VOKEZA-134936 format. One record per residue: residue in three letters; x, y, z of N, C-alpha, C in turn. Coordinates in nm, 2 decimals. Layout:
! residues N
pt resn:ALA; n.px:X; n.py:Y; n.pz:Z; ca.px:X; ca.py:Y; ca.pz:Z; c.px:X; c.py:Y; c.pz:Z
...
This chain:
! residues 85
pt resn:MET; n.px:-1.78; n.py:0.42; n.pz:-2.92; ca.px:-1.64; ca.py:0.41; ca.pz:-2.86; c.px:-1.64; c.py:0.32; c.pz:-2.75
pt resn:ILE; n.px:-1.53; n.py:0.24; n.pz:-2.73; ca.px:-1.52; ca.py:0.14; ca.pz:-2.63; c.px:-1.47; c.py:0.19; c.pz:-2.50
pt resn:VAL; n.px:-1.42; n.py:0.31; n.pz:-2.49; ca.px:-1.37; ca.py:0.36; ca.pz:-2.36; c.px:-1.48; c.py:0.39; c.pz:-2.26
pt resn:ALA; n.px:-1.59; n.py:0.44; n.pz:-2.31; ca.px:-1.70; ca.py:0.47; ca.pz:-2.22; c.px:-1.76; c.py:0.35; c.pz:-2.14
pt resn:PRO; n.px:-1.79; n.py:0.24; n.pz:-2.21; ca.px:-1.84; ca.py:0.12; ca.pz:-2.14; c.px:-1.73; c.py:0.07; c.pz:-2.04
pt resn:VAL; n.px:-1.61; n.py:0.07; n.pz:-2.07; ca.px:-1.50; ca.py:0.02; ca.pz:-1.98; c.px:-1.49; c.py:0.11; c.pz:-1.86
pt resn:ALA; n.px:-1.50; n.py:0.24; n.pz:-1.89; ca.px:-1.49; ca.py:0.34; ca.pz:-1.78; c.px:-1.61; c.py:0.32; c.pz:-1.68
pt resn:LEU; n.px:-1.73; n.py:0.30; n.pz:-1.74; ca.px:-1.85; ca.py:0.28; ca.pz:-1.66; c.px:-1.83; c.py:0.15; c.pz:-1.58
pt resn:LEU; n.px:-1.78; n.py:0.05; n.pz:-1.63; ca.px:-1.76; ca.py:-0.08; ca.pz:-1.56; c.px:-1.66; c.py:-0.06; c.pz:-1.45
pt resn:ILE; n.px:-1.55; n.py:0.01; n.pz:-1.47; ca.px:-1.46; ca.py:0.04; ca.pz:-1.36; c.px:-1.52; c.py:0.12; c.pz:-1.25
pt resn:GLU; n.px:-1.60; n.py:0.22; n.pz:-1.29; ca.px:-1.67; ca.py:0.30; ca.pz:-1.19; c.px:-1.77; c.py:0.22; c.pz:-1.10
pt resn:VAL; n.px:-1.85; n.py:0.13; n.pz:-1.17; ca.px:-1.94; ca.py:0.05; ca.pz:-1.10; c.px:-1.87; c.py:-0.05; c.pz:-1.00
pt resn:VAL; n.px:-1.77; n.py:-0.11; n.pz:-1.05; ca.px:-1.69; ca.py:-0.20; ca.pz:-0.97; c.px:-1.63; c.py:-0.13; c.pz:-0.85
pt resn:GLY; n.px:-1.58; n.py:-0.01; n.pz:-0.88; ca.px:-1.52; ca.py:0.07; ca.pz:-0.77; c.px:-1.62; c.py:0.11; c.pz:-0.66
pt resn:TYR; n.px:-1.74; n.py:0.15; n.pz:-0.71; ca.px:-1.85; ca.py:0.18; ca.pz:-0.61; c.px:-1.89; c.py:0.06; c.pz:-0.53
pt resn:LEU; n.px:-1.90; n.py:-0.05; n.pz:-0.60; ca.px:-1.94; ca.py:-0.18; ca.pz:-0.52; c.px:-1.83; c.py:-0.21; c.pz:-0.42
pt resn:PHE; n.px:-1.70; n.py:-0.19; n.pz:-0.46; ca.px:-1.59; ca.py:-0.22; ca.pz:-0.37; c.px:-1.60; c.py:-0.13; c.pz:-0.25
pt resn:LEU; n.px:-1.63; n.py:0.00; n.pz:-0.27; ca.px:-1.64; ca.py:0.10; ca.pz:-0.16; c.px:-1.76; c.py:0.05; c.pz:-0.07
pt resn:LEU; n.px:-1.87; n.py:0.01; n.pz:-0.13; ca.px:-1.98; ca.py:-0.04; ca.pz:-0.05; c.px:-1.94; c.py:-0.16; c.pz:0.04
pt resn:CYS; n.px:-1.86; n.py:-0.25; n.pz:-0.02; ca.px:-1.81; ca.py:-0.37; ca.pz:0.06; c.px:-1.72; c.py:-0.32; c.pz:0.17
pt resn:LEU; n.px:-1.64; n.py:-0.22; n.pz:0.14; ca.px:-1.55; ca.py:-0.17; ca.pz:0.24; c.px:-1.62; c.py:-0.11; c.pz:0.36
pt resn:ILE; n.px:-1.73; n.py:-0.03; n.pz:0.33; ca.px:-1.81; ca.py:0.03; ca.pz:0.44; c.px:-1.88; c.py:-0.08; c.pz:0.52
pt resn:VAL; n.px:-1.94; n.py:-0.18; n.pz:0.45; ca.px:-2.01; ca.py:-0.29; ca.pz:0.52; c.px:-1.91; c.py:-0.36; c.pz:0.61
pt resn:ARG; n.px:-1.79; n.py:-0.39; n.pz:0.56; ca.px:-1.69; ca.py:-0.46; ca.pz:0.64; c.px:-1.65; c.py:-0.38; c.pz:0.76
pt resn:ALA; n.px:-1.64; n.py:-0.25; n.pz:0.74; ca.px:-1.60; ca.py:-0.16; ca.pz:0.86; c.px:-1.71; c.py:-0.16; c.pz:0.96
pt resn:VAL; n.px:-1.83; n.py:-0.16; n.pz:0.92; ca.px:-1.95; ca.py:-0.16; ca.pz:1.02; c.px:-1.95; c.py:-0.30; c.pz:1.09
pt resn:PHE; n.px:-1.93; n.py:-0.41; n.pz:1.01; ca.px:-1.93; ca.py:-0.54; ca.pz:1.07; c.px:-1.81; c.py:-0.56; c.pz:1.17
pt resn:SER; n.px:-1.70; n.py:-0.49; n.pz:1.14; ca.px:-1.58; ca.py:-0.51; ca.pz:1.23; c.px:-1.61; c.py:-0.44; c.pz:1.36
pt resn:TRP; n.px:-1.70; n.py:-0.35; n.pz:1.37; ca.px:-1.74; ca.py:-0.29; ca.pz:1.50; c.px:-1.84; c.py:-0.38; c.pz:1.58
pt resn:ILE; n.px:-1.92; n.py:-0.44; n.pz:1.50; ca.px:-2.03; ca.py:-0.53; ca.pz:1.56; c.px:-1.98; c.py:-0.67; c.pz:1.59
pt resn:GLU; n.px:-1.92; n.py:-0.73; n.pz:1.49; ca.px:-1.87; ca.py:-0.87; ca.pz:1.50; c.px:-1.73; c.py:-0.87; c.pz:1.44
pt resn:PRO; n.px:-1.63; n.py:-0.88; n.pz:1.53; ca.px:-1.49; ca.py:-0.87; ca.pz:1.48; c.px:-1.44; c.py:-0.98; c.pz:1.39
pt resn:TYR; n.px:-1.50; n.py:-1.10; n.pz:1.41; ca.px:-1.46; ca.py:-1.22; ca.pz:1.33; c.px:-1.57; c.py:-1.25; c.pz:1.23
pt resn:PRO; n.px:-1.53; n.py:-1.27; n.pz:1.10; ca.px:-1.63; ca.py:-1.29; ca.pz:1.00; c.px:-1.70; c.py:-1.43; c.pz:1.01
pt resn:ARG; n.px:-1.82; n.py:-1.43; n.pz:1.07; ca.px:-1.90; ca.py:-1.56; ca.pz:1.08; c.px:-2.02; c.py:-1.55; c.pz:0.99
pt resn:ASN; n.px:-2.07; n.py:-1.43; n.pz:0.97; ca.px:-2.19; ca.py:-1.41; ca.pz:0.89; c.px:-2.15; c.py:-1.42; c.pz:0.74
pt resn:ARG; n.px:-2.24; n.py:-1.47; n.pz:0.66; ca.px:-2.21; ca.py:-1.49; ca.pz:0.52; c.px:-2.17; c.py:-1.36; c.pz:0.45
pt resn:ILE; n.px:-2.25; n.py:-1.25; n.pz:0.48; ca.px:-2.22; ca.py:-1.12; ca.pz:0.41; c.px:-2.08; c.py:-1.07; c.pz:0.46
pt resn:HIS; n.px:-2.06; n.py:-1.09; n.pz:0.59; ca.px:-1.93; ca.py:-1.04; ca.pz:0.65; c.px:-1.81; c.py:-1.12; c.pz:0.58
pt resn:ARG; n.px:-1.83; n.py:-1.25; n.pz:0.57; ca.px:-1.72; ca.py:-1.32; ca.pz:0.50; c.px:-1.70; c.py:-1.28; c.pz:0.36
pt resn:LEU; n.px:-1.81; n.py:-1.25; n.pz:0.29; ca.px:-1.80; ca.py:-1.20; ca.pz:0.15; c.px:-1.72; c.py:-1.07; c.pz:0.14
pt resn:THR; n.px:-1.76; n.py:-0.98; n.pz:0.23; ca.px:-1.69; ca.py:-0.85; ca.pz:0.22; c.px:-1.55; c.py:-0.86; c.pz:0.26
pt resn:PHE; n.px:-1.52; n.py:-0.95; n.pz:0.35; ca.px:-1.38; ca.py:-0.98; ca.pz:0.40; c.px:-1.30; c.py:-1.03; c.pz:0.28
pt resn:GLU; n.px:-1.36; n.py:-1.13; n.pz:0.21; ca.px:-1.29; ca.py:-1.19; ca.pz:0.09; c.px:-1.27; c.py:-1.09; c.pz:-0.02
pt resn:VAL; n.px:-1.36; n.py:-1.00; n.pz:-0.04; ca.px:-1.35; ca.py:-0.90; ca.pz:-0.15; c.px:-1.25; c.py:-0.79; c.pz:-0.12
pt resn:THR; n.px:-1.25; n.py:-0.75; n.pz:0.01; ca.px:-1.16; ca.py:-0.63; ca.pz:0.04; c.px:-1.03; c.py:-0.66; c.pz:0.09
pt resn:GLU; n.px:-1.01; n.py:-0.78; n.pz:0.15; ca.px:-0.88; ca.py:-0.82; ca.pz:0.21; c.px:-0.76; c.py:-0.81; c.pz:0.11
pt resn:PRO; n.px:-0.78; n.py:-0.86; n.pz:-0.02; ca.px:-0.66; ca.py:-0.85; ca.pz:-0.11; c.px:-0.61; c.py:-0.71; c.pz:-0.13
pt resn:LEU; n.px:-0.68; n.py:-0.60; n.pz:-0.11; ca.px:-0.63; ca.py:-0.47; ca.pz:-0.11; c.px:-0.59; c.py:-0.41; c.pz:0.02
pt resn:LEU; n.px:-0.66; n.py:-0.46; n.pz:0.13; ca.px:-0.63; ca.py:-0.41; ca.pz:0.26; c.px:-0.50; c.py:-0.47; c.pz:0.32
pt resn:ALA; n.px:-0.47; n.py:-0.60; n.pz:0.29; ca.px:-0.36; ca.py:-0.66; ca.pz:0.35; c.px:-0.22; c.py:-0.60; c.pz:0.31
pt resn:PRO; n.px:-0.20; n.py:-0.57; n.pz:0.18; ca.px:-0.07; ca.py:-0.50; ca.pz:0.15; c.px:-0.06; c.py:-0.36; c.pz:0.21
pt resn:VAL; n.px:-0.17; n.py:-0.29; n.pz:0.22; ca.px:-0.16; ca.py:-0.16; ca.pz:0.28; c.px:-0.13; c.py:-0.17; c.pz:0.43
pt resn:ARG; n.px:-0.19; n.py:-0.27; n.pz:0.50; ca.px:-0.16; ca.py:-0.29; ca.pz:0.64; c.px:-0.01; c.py:-0.32; c.pz:0.67
pt resn:ARG; n.px:0.05; n.py:-0.39; n.pz:0.57; ca.px:0.19; ca.py:-0.42; ca.pz:0.59; c.px:0.28; c.py:-0.30; c.pz:0.59
pt resn:TRP; n.px:0.24; n.py:-0.20; n.pz:0.51; ca.px:0.31; ca.py:-0.07; ca.pz:0.49; c.px:0.27; c.py:0.03; c.pz:0.60
pt resn:VAL; n.px:0.15; n.py:0.03; n.pz:0.64; ca.px:0.10; ca.py:0.13; ca.pz:0.74; c.px:0.03; c.py:0.05; c.pz:0.86
pt resn:PRO; n.px:0.10; n.py:0.04; n.pz:0.97; ca.px:0.05; ca.py:-0.03; ca.pz:1.08; c.px:-0.07; c.py:0.05; c.pz:1.15
pt resn:PRO; n.px:-0.15; n.py:-0.01; n.pz:1.23; ca.px:-0.26; ca.py:0.06; ca.pz:1.30; c.px:-0.20; c.py:0.17; c.pz:1.39
pt resn:VAL; n.px:-0.28; n.py:0.28; n.pz:1.40; ca.px:-0.24; ca.py:0.39; ca.pz:1.48; c.px:-0.33; c.py:0.40; c.pz:1.59
pt resn:GLY; n.px:-0.29; n.py:0.38; n.pz:1.71; ca.px:-0.37; ca.py:0.39; ca.pz:1.83; c.px:-0.49; c.py:0.30; c.pz:1.83
pt resn:GLY; n.px:-0.47; n.py:0.18; n.pz:1.77; ca.px:-0.58; ca.py:0.08; ca.pz:1.77; c.px:-0.67; c.py:0.10; c.pz:1.65
pt resn:PHE; n.px:-0.65; n.py:0.20; n.pz:1.57; ca.px:-0.74; ca.py:0.23; ca.pz:1.46; c.px:-0.67; c.py:0.19; c.pz:1.33
pt resn:ASP; n.px:-0.73; n.py:0.11; n.pz:1.25; ca.px:-0.67; ca.py:0.06; ca.pz:1.13; c.px:-0.70; c.py:0.16; c.pz:1.02
pt resn:ILE; n.px:-0.59; n.py:0.24; n.pz:0.98; ca.px:-0.61; ca.py:0.34; ca.pz:0.88; c.px:-0.59; c.py:0.29; c.pz:0.74
pt resn:ALA; n.px:-0.57; n.py:0.15; n.pz:0.73; ca.px:-0.56; ca.py:0.09; ca.pz:0.59; c.px:-0.70; c.py:0.11; c.pz:0.52
pt resn:TYR; n.px:-0.81; n.py:0.10; n.pz:0.60; ca.px:-0.94; ca.py:0.13; ca.pz:0.54; c.px:-0.95; c.py:0.27; c.pz:0.48
pt resn:LEU; n.px:-0.90; n.py:0.36; n.pz:0.55; ca.px:-0.91; ca.py:0.50; ca.pz:0.50; c.px:-0.82; c.py:0.52; c.pz:0.38
pt resn:ILE; n.px:-0.70; n.py:0.46; n.pz:0.38; ca.px:-0.61; ca.py:0.48; ca.pz:0.27; c.px:-0.67; c.py:0.41; c.pz:0.14
pt resn:VAL; n.px:-0.72; n.py:0.29; n.pz:0.16; ca.px:-0.78; ca.py:0.22; ca.pz:0.04; c.px:-0.91; c.py:0.29; c.pz:0.00
pt resn:PHE; n.px:-0.99; n.py:0.34; n.pz:0.09; ca.px:-1.11; ca.py:0.41; ca.pz:0.05; c.px:-1.07; c.py:0.54; c.pz:-0.03
pt resn:ILE; n.px:-0.98; n.py:0.61; n.pz:0.02; ca.px:-0.94; ca.py:0.73; ca.pz:-0.06; c.px:-0.88; c.py:0.70; c.pz:-0.19
pt resn:GLY; n.px:-0.79; n.py:0.59; n.pz:-0.20; ca.px:-0.73; ca.py:0.55; ca.pz:-0.32; c.px:-0.84; c.py:0.50; c.pz:-0.43
pt resn:VAL; n.px:-0.93; n.py:0.42; n.pz:-0.38; ca.px:-1.04; ca.py:0.38; ca.pz:-0.48; c.px:-1.12; c.py:0.49; c.pz:-0.52
pt resn:SER; n.px:-1.16; n.py:0.58; n.pz:-0.43; ca.px:-1.23; ca.py:0.70; ca.pz:-0.46; c.px:-1.16; c.py:0.79; c.pz:-0.57
pt resn:PHE; n.px:-1.03; n.py:0.80; n.pz:-0.55; ca.px:-0.95; ca.py:0.87; ca.pz:-0.64; c.px:-0.95; c.py:0.81; c.pz:-0.78
pt resn:VAL; n.px:-0.94; n.py:0.68; n.pz:-0.79; ca.px:-0.94; ca.py:0.61; ca.pz:-0.92; c.px:-1.08; c.py:0.63; c.pz:-0.98
pt resn:ILE; n.px:-1.19; n.py:0.62; n.pz:-0.91; ca.px:-1.32; ca.py:0.64; ca.pz:-0.96; c.px:-1.34; c.py:0.78; c.pz:-1.02
pt resn:GLN; n.px:-1.29; n.py:0.88; n.pz:-0.95; ca.px:-1.30; ca.py:1.02; ca.pz:-0.99; c.px:-1.21; c.py:1.03; c.pz:-1.12
pt resn:LEU; n.px:-1.10; n.py:0.98; n.pz:-1.12; ca.px:-1.01; ca.py:0.99; ca.pz:-1.24; c.px:-1.07; c.py:0.92; c.pz:-1.36
pt resn:VAL; n.px:-1.12; n.py:0.80; n.pz:-1.34; ca.px:-1.19; ca.py:0.74; ca.pz:-1.46; c.px:-1.31; c.py:0.82; c.pz:-1.50
pt resn:GLY; n.px:-1.39; n.py:0.87; n.pz:-1.41; ca.px:-1.50; ca.py:0.95; ca.pz:-1.45; c.px:-1.47; c.py:1.07; c.pz:-1.53
pt resn:ARG; n.px:-1.36; n.py:1.14; n.pz:-1.49; ca.px:-1.31; ca.py:1.26; ca.pz:-1.57; c.px:-1.25; c.py:1.22; c.pz:-1.70
pt resn:LEU; n.px:-1.19; n.py:1.11; n.pz:-1.71; ca.px:-1.13; ca.py:1.07; ca.pz:-1.84; c.px:-1.23; c.py:1.02; c.pz:-1.94
pt resn:SER; n.px:-1.34; n.py:0.97; n.pz:-1.90; ca.px:-1.44; ca.py:0.91; ca.pz:-1.99; c.px:-1.53; c.py:1.02; c.pz:-2.05
C-alpha cells in the first residue's frame, strides 16, 4: 500500500522540522542574528511557516509565541498522520 510510505515520509519531515525549530529557538537565545551556517539553515527552513503566524499573532511580552503555535501545529499533524497510517 502506498499510504504507509507517504505517511512515514510526512512524519520524518515533520520531526526534522521540529528539530530545526528547537535548534533555531536555542540559537535565538544565544545568537539573535543568523551568522552561523546551521543557524542560517534552520532560519531558512522554519521562517516560511513562522512568518505568516507572526503576522496573525504578535509577540506577547517580548516572547514570540509563533514558535509555540507552529510547534503544536506540526506536532498535531505528525500525530494525525501517525494515527491514519
